[in-house]
C-alpha positions in Angstrom: 3.4 62.6 -12.8 5.4 61.5 -9.7 2.1 60.9 -7.8 0.9 58.6 -10.5 4.2 56.8 -10.6 4.1 56.2 -6.8 0.5 54.9 -7.1 1.6 52.6 -9.9 4.5 51.2 -7.8 2.2 50.7 -4.8 -0.3 48.7 -7.0 2.6 46.6 -8.3 3.8 46.1 -4.7 0.4 45.0 -3.5 0.1 42.5 -6.4 3.5 41.0 -5.7 2.6 40.8 -2.0 -0.4 38.5 -2.6 1.6 35.4 -3.6 4.1 36.1 -0.8 1.3 36.2 1.8 -0.2 33.1 0.3 3.0 31.2 0.8 3.6 32.5 4.3 0.0 31.7 5.5 0.2 28.3 3.8 3.4 27.4 5.6 2.0 28.6 9.0 -1.2 26.5 8.6 0.8 23.5 7.3 2.8 23.3 10.5 -0.2 23.6 12.8 -1.3 20.0 13.5 -4.8 18.6 13.9 -4.3 15.9 16.4 -6.1 12.6 16.4 -7.7 11.2 19.6 -7.2 7.5 18.9 -5.5 4.7 20.9 -2.6 3.3 18.9 -3.6 -0.2 20.1 -6.8 0.0 18.0 -4.8 0.6 14.8 -5.0 -2.9 13.1 -4.7 -1.8 9.4 -2.0 -0.2 7.3 -2.6 2.3 4.5 0.1 4.4 2.8 0.9 8.0 1.7 3.1 9.0 -1.3 3.8 11.8 -3.7 5.2 12.2 -7.2 6.6 15.6 -6.2 3.5 17.5 -7.1 0.4 15.5 -6.2 0.1 13.5 -3.0 -1.8 10.2 -3.0 -3.6 8.1 -0.4 -3.0 4.4 -1.0 -5.3 1.6 0.1 -4.6 -2.1 -0.2 -7.3 -3.7 -2.3 -8.4 -5.9 0.6 -9.1 -2.8 2.7 -11.3 -1.1 0.1 -15.1 -1.2 0.3 -16.8 -2.9 -2.7 -18.4 0.4 -3.8 -15.0 2.0 -4.2 -13.5 -0.8 -6.2 -16.5 -1.4 -8.6 -16.4 0.2 -12.0 -12.6 0.4 -12.0 -10.5 -1.3 -14.6 -7.6 -3.3 -13.1 -5.6 -6.5 -13.3 -6.4 -9.1 -10.7 -2.7 -9.0 -9.5 -2.9 -5.3 -8.7 -3.1 -5.1 -5.0 -2.7 -1.4 -4.1 -4.8 1.6 -5.3 -3.5 5.1 -5.0 -6.1 7.9 -5.0 -5.6 11.6 -5.7 -7.9 14.5 -6.7 -7.2 17.6 -8.8 -8.1 20.0 -11.5 -8.5 18.3 -14.9 -6.0 20.2 -17.0 -3.4 20.6 -14.2 -3.6 16.9 -13.3 -3.4 15.5 -16.8 -0.7 17.9 -18.2 1.4 18.3 -15.0 2.8 15.0 -13.8 6.0 16.8 -12.6 6.9 20.4 -11.8 8.9 20.5 -15.1 5.6 20.2 -17.0 4.0 23.2 -15.2 3.2 26.3 -17.3 1.9 29.6 -16.1 -1.3 29.3 -18.0 -2.0 25.9 -16.5 -1.2 27.1 -13.0 -3.3 30.3 -13.4 -6.3 28.4 -14.8 -6.2 25.8 -12.0 -5.8 28.4 -9.2 -8.4 31.0 -10.3 -10.8 29.7 -12.9 -13.6 27.3 -12.2 -12.9 24.0 -14.0 -13.6 20.3 -13.9 -11.9 18.0 -11.5 -10.7 14.4 -11.6 -9.9 11.5 -9.4 -6.6 9.9 -10.3 -6.2 6.2 -9.5 -2.8 4.5 -9.8 -2.6 0.7 -9.4 0.4 -1.3 -8.1 1.1 -5.0 -7.9 3.4 -4.6 -4.9 4.3 -2.1 -2.2 6.9 0.5 -3.0 9.8 1.4 -0.6 9.1 5.1 -0.8 5.6 4.8 0.5 4.9 6.0 4.1 3.1 3.4 6.1 0.2 4.8 8.2 -1.6 2.6 10.8 -5.3 3.2 11.1 -8.3 1.9 13.1 -11.4 0.3 11.7 -13.3 3.5 12.0 -10.6 5.6 10.4 -10.4 3.1 7.5 -14.2 3.2 7.0 -14.3 7.0 7.0 -11.3 7.2 4.5 -13.1 4.8 2.1 -16.2 6.9 2.3 -14.4 10.2 1.8 -12.6 8.9 -1.4 -15.8 7.3 -2.8 -17.6 10.6 -2.3 -15.0 12.3 -4.6 -16.2 10.4 -7.7 -18.8 12.0 -9.9 -21.0 9.1 -10.8 -23.1 8.9 -14.0 -26.1 7.1 -12.5 -24.3 4.5 -10.4 -21.1 4.3 -12.4 -17.8 6.0 -12.2 -17.0 8.1 -15.3 -13.6 7.1 -16.8 -11.7 9.5 -18.9 -10.6 7.5 -21.9 -7.0 8.0 -23.1 -5.9 10.0 -20.1 -3.0 8.3 -18.3 0.5 8.9 -17.0 1.6 5.2 -17.5 -0.4 3.0 -19.9 -2.2 0.1 -18.1 -1.4 1.3 -14.6 -3.4 4.5 -13.9 -6.8 5.9 -14.8 -8.6 9.3 -14.4 -12.3 9.6 -13.5 -14.7 12.5 -13.3 -14.8 14.0 -9.8 -16.9 16.3 -7.7 -15.8 19.7 -6.4 -14.0 22.7 -7.7 -10.2 23.2 -7.7 -9.0 26.6 -6.5 -5.8 28.1 -4.9 -7.3 27.3 -1.5 -8.6 23.8 -2.5 -5.8 22.0 -4.2 -5.0 18.3 -4.8 -2.9 18.2 -1.6 -5.7 20.1 0.3 -8.0 17.3 -0.7 -5.6 14.6 0.6 -5.1 16.5 3.8 -8.8 16.9 4.3 -9.2 13.1 3.8 -7.0 12.5 6.8 -8.8 15.1 8.9 -12.2 13.8 8.0 -11.1 10.4 8.9 -10.0 11.6 12.4 -6.3 11.2 11.5 -3.4 13.5 12.2 -3.1 16.2 9.6 -2.2 19.9 8.9 -4.8 22.5 9.8 -4.7 23.3 6.1 -2.1 22.8 3.4 -1.7 23.1 -0.4 1.7 21.3 -0.2 2.4 17.6 -0.6 4.9 17.6 2.2 2.2 19.1 4.4 0.2 15.8 3.9 3.1 13.5 4.5 5.2 15.2 7.1 3.1 14.0 10.1 3.9 10.3 9.2 7.5 10.5 8.1 10.0 9.0 10.5 
């Protein structure tokens, strides 16, 4: 009986070790930078990064967005900034803050294959909490292309999720490509957007602060 008891405790220990190792590895990779090789003098444009405490967003001024990214979106002419994020459908819609997170939502998002969404939040003016990020023409072009590629088009149109919103008349959810898993989170997507655009980023991170930390003063 003692042998079975020891085996059971070992199994429990291994199970508990998994999330601990995940956090440790995540933190290590978060603090390893992927450096950009760009002359600051070539950075003529400003984009922004922000977070709601859970999901990090990449913000593009409307005048810096390519037409294909802007088309099919519903917005007011006075809205000048578009914040883009990507994530698992149930997690995204039902977890605007950490206080809304439940175990079932977290487990499903981390381990079960599910649909993903692009979240677009629109603003009429710049917010003080945003982090300004200078970019070059090439970086801006790649960032636009990366974000556009996240949308799952029906034919040539973006697929809007009717009735899904955090704030009425200010944000919209659209069908997205890709699968959300514990190694491919909303913040991993934003971090990859920076890397794919040849910008400074974490080697890999599932954390919002891992996306923003390289540009905070």
